[in-house]
C-alpha positions in Angstrom: 108.9 23.9 256.6 107.4 24.1 253.1 106.5 27.7 252.0 105.4 29.5 248.9 106.5 33.0 248.0 104.3 34.7 245.4 106.1 37.3 243.5 109.9 37.1 242.6 110.6 40.8 242.5 113.2 42.3 244.8 111.5 41.4 248.1 110.1 38.0 247.1 113.3 36.7 245.4 115.6 37.7 248.2 113.2 36.2 250.8 112.9 33.0 248.8 116.6 32.5 248.5 117.3 33.3 252.2 114.5 31.1 253.6 115.9 28.3 251.5 119.3 29.0 252.9 117.9 28.8 256.4 116.7 25.2 255.6 113.1 25.6 254.5 111.7 24.2 251.3 110.7 27.2 249.3 108.7 27.5 246.0 108.9 30.9 244.3 105.8 31.7 242.2 105.6 34.3 239.4 103.4 34.8 236.4 106.4 35.9 234.3 107.3 32.8 232.4 110.6 34.3 231.1 111.7 35.3 234.6 110.8 31.8 236.0 112.8 30.2 233.2 115.8 32.4 234.0 115.6 31.6 237.8 115.4 27.9 237.1 118.8 28.2 235.4 120.2 29.9 238.5 120.3 33.4 236.9 119.0 36.4 238.9 116.9 39.0 237.1 118.2 41.7 239.5 121.7 42.7 240.6 122.1 42.1 244.4 125.4 41.1 245.9 125.4 37.4 247.0 121.9 36.7 245.7 122.7 34.7 242.6 125.1 32.5 244.5 122.3 31.7 247.0 119.8 30.9 244.2 122.2 28.5 242.6 123.3 26.7 245.7 119.7 26.2 246.9 118.5 25.1 243.5 121.2 22.5 243.6 120.2 21.4 247.1 116.6 21.1 246.1 115.3 23.5 248.8 114.5 26.2 246.2 112.3 25.9 243.1 110.3 28.2 240.9 106.9 27.9 239.1 104.3 29.9 237.3 101.4 27.8 238.8 100.2 29.0 242.2 97.2 26.6 242.2 99.5 23.6 241.8 101.7 24.4 244.8 98.9 25.4 247.2 98.2 21.8 248.5 101.9 21.5 249.4 102.5 24.5 251.6 101.8 25.6 255.2 102.7 29.3 254.8 102.2 31.5 251.8 103.9 34.9 251.5 102.5 37.4 249.2 105.4 39.6 247.9 103.7 41.0 244.8 104.2 44.6 243.6 102.2 47.4 245.1 103.1 50.3 242.8 101.7 53.8 243.1 98.2 54.2 241.7 95.8 57.1 241.5 96.7 59.9 244.0 99.9 57.8 244.9 97.7 55.3 246.7 99.2 51.8 246.7 97.7 49.7 243.9 96.6 46.5 245.7 95.1 44.6 242.8 97.9 42.0 242.8 97.6 41.5 246.6 93.9 40.9 246.4 94.3 38.6 243.4 96.7 36.4 245.4 94.3 36.3 248.4 91.3 35.4 246.2 93.2 32.7 244.4 94.2 31.2 247.7 90.7 31.3 249.0 89.3 29.7 245.8 91.7 26.8 245.7 92.9 26.1 249.3 91.8 22.8 250.9 93.6 23.0 254.2 94.6 25.4 257.0 97.2 27.9 255.7 98.8 31.1 256.9 98.6 34.0 254.5 101.4 36.5 255.0 101.5 39.9 253.4 105.2 40.6 252.8 104.5 43.4 250.3 104.4 47.0 251.6 100.7 47.7 252.0 98.7 50.5 253.7 97.0 50.0 257.0 93.8 48.0 256.7 94.9 45.8 253.8 95.2 42.7 256.0 91.6 43.2 257.1 90.5 43.5 253.5 92.3 40.4 252.5 90.8 38.5 255.5 87.3 39.6 254.5 87.8 38.6 250.9 89.2 35.2 251.9 86.4 34.6 254.4 83.7 35.5 251.9 85.0 33.1 249.3 85.5 30.2 251.8 81.9 30.8 253.0 80.6 30.6 249.5 82.5 27.4 249.0 81.1 26.0 252.2 84.7 25.2 253.3 85.7 25.3 257.0 89.5 25.9 256.9 91.5 28.5 258.8 93.5 31.1 256.8 94.7 33.7 259.3 96.2 36.8 257.5 99.5 38.1 258.9 101.5 41.2 258.2 105.3 40.7 258.0 106.9 43.8 256.4 110.4 43.7 255.1 113.2 46.2 255.9 115.8 45.5 253.3 118.4 47.9 251.9 119.2 47.4 248.3 122.8 46.3 248.0 122.6 44.8 251.5 119.5 42.7 251.1 120.9 39.3 251.8 122.6 40.4 255.0 119.5 42.3 256.1 117.4 39.2 255.6 119.7 36.8 257.4 120.7 39.2 260.2 117.9 41.7 260.5 117.6 44.4 263.2 114.2 43.0 264.0 111.4 40.9 262.5 108.0 42.5 262.7 104.9 40.3 262.7 101.3 41.6 262.8 98.6 39.2 263.9 95.2 40.0 265.2 93.5 37.7 267.8 89.8 38.1 268.1 89.8 38.6 271.8 93.4 39.7 272.3 94.2 40.3 276.0 96.9 42.7 277.2 100.0 40.7 278.1 103.6 41.5 278.8 105.4 41.9 275.5 108.4 39.8 276.5 108.8 36.1 277.2 110.9 34.5 279.9 114.7 34.4 279.5 114.6 31.0 277.8 113.4 32.8 274.6 116.1 35.6 274.5 115.7 37.5 271.2 111.9 37.2 271.1 109.5 40.0 272.0 106.1 38.6 271.7 102.5 39.0 272.9 100.4 36.0 274.0 97.9 35.9 271.2 96.0 32.8 272.3 92.7 33.6 273.9 90.9 30.3 274.1 89.3 28.8 271.0 88.3 32.1 269.5 92.0 32.9 269.0 93.2 29.5 268.2 94.0 30.1 264.5 96.0 33.3 265.4 97.8 31.4 268.1 98.7 28.7 265.7 99.8 31.3 263.2 102.1 33.0 265.7 103.6 29.6 266.7 104.3 28.7 263.1 105.9 32.1 262.3 108.1 31.6 265.3 109.2 28.2 263.9 109.8 29.7 260.5 112.1 32.4 261.9 113.8 30.3 264.6 117.1 30.0 262.7 117.4 33.8 262.9 116.0 34.4 266.4 118.3 31.7 267.8 121.2 34.2 267.4 119.3 36.9 269.4 117.5 38.8 266.7 114.1 40.1 268.0 110.8 38.7 266.8 108.3 41.5 267.6 104.6 40.6 267.5 102.0 43.4 267.4 98.6 44.1 265.9 98.3 43.8 262.2 97.4 47.5 261.8 100.6 48.5 263.7 102.8 46.2 261.6 101.3 47.7 258.4 102.2 51.2 259.6 105.6 50.3 260.9 107.1 49.9 257.4 105.8 53.2 256.1 106.8 55.0 259.4 110.3 53.6 259.3 110.9 54.6 255.7 109.3 58.0 256.1 111.5 58.7 259.2 114.7 57.8 257.3 113.6 59.9 254.4 112.9 62.8 256.8 116.5 62.6 258.1 117.8 62.8 254.5 115.5 65.8 253.7 116.4 67.5 256.9 120.2 67.6 256.2 119.5 68.5 252.5 117.3 71.3 253.7 120.4 72.9 255.3 122.6 72.8 252.2 121.5 76.1 250.6 122.1 77.8 253.9 125.6 76.3 254.0 126.4 77.4 250.5 125.4 81.1 251.1 127.1 81.3 254.5 130.4 79.4 253.8 129.5 76.5 256.1 130.2 72.9 255.2 127.3 70.5 255.4 129.7 67.5 256.0 131.0 69.2 259.2 127.5 69.9 260.3 126.3 66.3 259.7 129.3 64.9 261.6 128.7 67.3 264.5 125.0 66.2 264.6 125.7 62.5 264.0 128.1 62.2 267.0 125.1 62.8 269.2 123.9 59.4 270.3 120.3 60.6 270.2 120.6 61.4 266.5 123.2 59.1 265.0 125.2 59.5 261.8 123.2 57.4 259.4 121.0 59.1 256.7 122.6 62.5 257.4 124.6 62.4 254.1 123.7 65.4 252.0 123.3 65.1 248.2 120.7 65.3 245.5 118.0 63.5 247.4 116.7 60.0 247.8 115.3 57.8 245.1 114.6 54.1 244.7 111.6 51.8 245.0 110.9 52.5 248.7 111.4 56.0 250.0 109.6 58.0 247.3 106.7 55.5 247.0 106.3 54.9 250.7 106.4 58.6 251.7 103.7 59.4 249.1 101.6 56.4 250.0 101.7 57.3 253.7 100.6 60.8 252.8 97.7 59.4 250.7 96.6 57.1 253.5 96.6 59.9 256.0 94.6 62.0 253.6 92.1 59.2 253.3 91.6 59.3 257.1 91.7 63.1 257.1 94.8 63.1 259.3 97.5 65.8 258.5 101.1 64.8 258.2 102.9 68.1 257.7 106.4 66.8 258.5 106.1 64.0 255.9 104.7 66.4 253.3 107.7 68.7 253.9 110.1 65.7 253.5 108.6 64.9 250.1 108.7 68.6 249.0 112.4 69.1 250.2 113.5 66.0 248.3 111.9 67.2 245.0 113.3 70.7 245.5 116.8 69.3 246.2 116.9 67.4 242.9 115.7 70.4 240.9 118.1 72.8 242.7 121.0 70.6 241.6 119.8 70.5 238.0 119.4 74.3 238.0 123.0 74.7 239.3 124.4 72.5 236.6 122.4 74.1 233.7 123.4 77.6 234.9 127.1 76.8 234.7 127.2 75.0 231.3 127.8 76.8 228.0 125.5 76.1 225.1 125.8 72.6 223.6 128.1 71.3 226.3 129.3 67.7 226.4 128.6 66.2 229.9 129.7 62.9 231.5 127.3 61.3 234.0 128.9 58.9 236.4 126.3 56.7 238.2 122.8 55.9 236.9 121.3 53.6 239.6 119.6 55.4 242.5 122.3 54.1 244.9 125.4 51.9 244.7 125.4 48.1 244.8 122.2 47.8 242.8 120.9 48.2 239.2 117.6 49.7 240.4 116.6 52.7 238.3 113.3 53.4 240.0 113.0 57.1 240.9 116.8 57.5 240.2 117.9 61.2 240.1 120.0 60.4 237.0 116.8 60.1 235.0 115.6 63.7 235.8 119.2 65.1 235.5 119.9 63.5 232.1 116.5 64.4 230.7 117.1 68.1 231.7 120.5 68.1 230.1 119.2 66.7 226.8 116.2 69.1 226.8 118.6 72.0 227.3 120.6 71.0 224.2 123.6 69.3 225.8 125.0 65.9 224.9 125.6 63.1 227.5 127.9 60.2 227.9 127.0 57.9 230.9 128.7 55.2 232.8 127.5 52.9 235.7 129.1 49.7 236.8 125.9 47.6 236.7 122.9 49.6 235.8 123.4 50.7 232.1 121.3 47.9 230.6 118.4 48.8 232.9 118.9 52.5 232.3 118.9 52.5 228.5 115.2 52.0 228.0 114.5 54.8 230.5 116.8 57.5 229.2 116.7 59.5 226.0 117.9 57.6 222.9 120.7 60.0 222.1 122.5 59.3 225.4 125.9 57.6 224.7 127.4 55.0 227.1 131.0 54.2 228.0 132.7 51.1 229.4 134.7 53.1 232.0 134.5 56.4 234.1 137.5 57.9 232.3 136.1 56.9 228.9 132.8 58.7 229.7 134.8 61.8 230.7 136.7 62.0 227.4 136.3 65.4 225.7 133.6 66.6 228.2 133.0 70.1 229.6 131.7 68.8 232.9 131.5 65.6 234.9 128.5 64.8 237.2 128.7 62.2 239.9 125.2 61.0 240.7 125.8 57.6 242.4 128.4 57.0 245.1 129.9 53.9 243.7 133.2 52.9 245.4 134.8 52.9 241.9 134.2 56.6 241.7 135.6 57.4 245.1 139.1 56.3 244.2 139.2 57.6 240.7 142.5 59.4 239.7 141.3 63.0 239.6 144.3 64.2 237.6 143.7 61.5 235.0 140.1 62.6 234.9 141.1 66.2 234.3 143.4 65.1 231.4 140.4 63.3 229.7 138.2 66.4 230.0 137.9 69.4 227.8 136.5 71.6 230.6 137.1 71.4 234.3 133.7 71.4 236.2 133.2 68.5 238.5 129.7 68.3 240.1 129.8 66.1 243.1 126.1 65.2 243.6 127.0 62.8 246.5 129.8 64.8 248.2 132.3 61.9 247.9 135.3 64.0 247.2 137.4 66.4 249.2 137.2 69.9 247.6 140.9 70.6 248.0 141.9 67.3 246.2 139.6 68.2 243.3 141.1 71.7 243.1 144.7 70.4 243.3 143.9 68.1 240.3 143.0 71.3 238.3 139.2 70.8 238.5 136.5 73.2 239.7 134.6 71.6 242.6 130.8 71.9 242.8 129.4 70.0 245.8 126.1 70.1 247.7 126.2 72.3 250.7 130.0 72.3 250.6 
């Protein structure tokens, strides 16, 4: 199948490379000429394990190409994915200008039936707005073509994005048939791995039925191995992405909420998380206490969901508390560090990216922590295995950088671990102590055993430990 993916950011680029790997012919479209030039050379503008190898191999096979000209590729494709950015706008509402621009460009230049798929994270109702804009332009052109609008949210973890795309827990697809009838949401056993609704309802639902069939064909290489393809209404699919991220963020904030109680009572948050996580109803994932979540999804999606609920006058008190706890957790850690430091201390910061296996600096705790240290009159030397180039424009100019963790710790009064890179887990703590002038180790991700840190001659400062 020949498809176009508009937007070669994190979601679009991973999707393009993986769809090409699955055998489809994929054209990645982006307005950034410099990025497209880089991609044509097989170089990835983002760090993601396995991604650059996929780009290179599929460029070589001819299944993957890149262009800046959307209009030129429209006549060639059956399915178009919109994977453009939806950054926070006024009041944390998702800025949908890029999404609508893509929809309008398609409507202005399309000359055949096409499936328009929103891959970007968009608030509920966006698909309907895209559909209305496309219909209005097609009517003005006097053109009778079918352009059903589909929602197909992504559920990628940075650092695991290629695996998550090729072997997802589920594939969610939102399609609205005009006269959709209630049907069983499961097909016969011939189609194991599919959970679908019958969206065909005579001629009135023919375009939606065609869309669902084409989407099934598109994802068949994945569903053949038993991964579920779940069809639902477009509105439900639009909410699923926000609801999933908000729930995971809530688990993080819940365990972080307990850390001050642990610190004043002598309890250990790691023991509590393990005791909770062994309950099958709860599970161990996202119960790792630390300095709070960051990145491109959780902070943005939690706030966007709150903004959408406010627009509909629907209170979401648990989600609001999730956001408040996360902000407080970061500030609580900063306050603890500043309180312990002497004037004009020299501090090493290990880890700049918001999580390991990525160079993503969006909403990274390191930004707030380092800015607070510099503002308080301290000096900072930082190290991150992959994110330093992306971090430099975002951090104060007087931050210094090292080529190794031990190099960053040389002559410092304190070391702060802000990202749980594997390289930090196995660091020689005694060697670290020898490099330092002081002995405070602030473990913002709880990756060390307190006794091992103390045996190395360091003073352990964890979160809820």
